[in-house]
C-alpha positions, 0 to 999 in steps of 0.5 A: 499499500502506498503512502497515499493510500495509507492518508487516504485510509486514515482520514477515511477511518478519523471521518468513521469515528467523527460521525460515530461521535454524532457529528454531523460535519467532518474536518476538510483537508487543508493545506499541502494534503490537499495539494497532494488530493487536487494533483492526485498524489503527484505532488506528495505531502508528508501530513494530513492537514485536517480543520476542524472546529471542534478541536477537542473532539478531533483530539478524542478521536485521534486518541482513541485511534492510537495517535499521539500528540506531538504539538500541533501534530498527532502521530501513529506509525508512519501517518502524521495528521497535523491539526489546523487551526488557520480558519481564516483559509476558509473564509466562506466555508467553501470546500469540494466534496471529492469521493475517493473509494466510495467515500466522500472527503472534504477538501478546500476548494481549489480557489481558496487552496490557490489564494493560500499558496499564493502567499509563500508564492509571492513570499518568494517560493518558487516551487510553489509558484510552478505548482499554482501554474500546474493547479491553473493548467489543470483546473483552469475551466473549473476555477472561480478566477472571479472569486479569487480576484474577489477575496485574495488579499495581497496587491502582489498577489493579485497582480501574480495571480492574473499573470498565472491566468494570463497564461491560460489564454 
């Protein structure tokens, strides 16, 4: 079983336990693992980043599943789960529901992921800039550019993103 398969299985296991605990909502995959999902594993992330409003429930579930706390990370074997507190990256609760092996996983919208990644790009991380370009090319027809332009806060990021969009044409 690949690392990605193990990570997806871990997410599904966490979802099942959160549902058993009575929660009607599920965590949202964010950060570099969301990028792994959107690139279908071409960009492998070492850890799963989850965003969930009930941090106590998420931590309880992780503990019951045998994960051990190491700061914001919970580790079990070769699986590391980051409990993200960056609620601002999903300003309007936008996420995609992606089917994986018959189960639905919530993943931050590609638009919000791109907005979040753009901060690293304009800080000088060329690898992230190249990943943004790749995502724009791959998902160009499906991306809501109006949403991005409306919600991107940094003027430099906006200018750079418009350059990336221009490359689509």
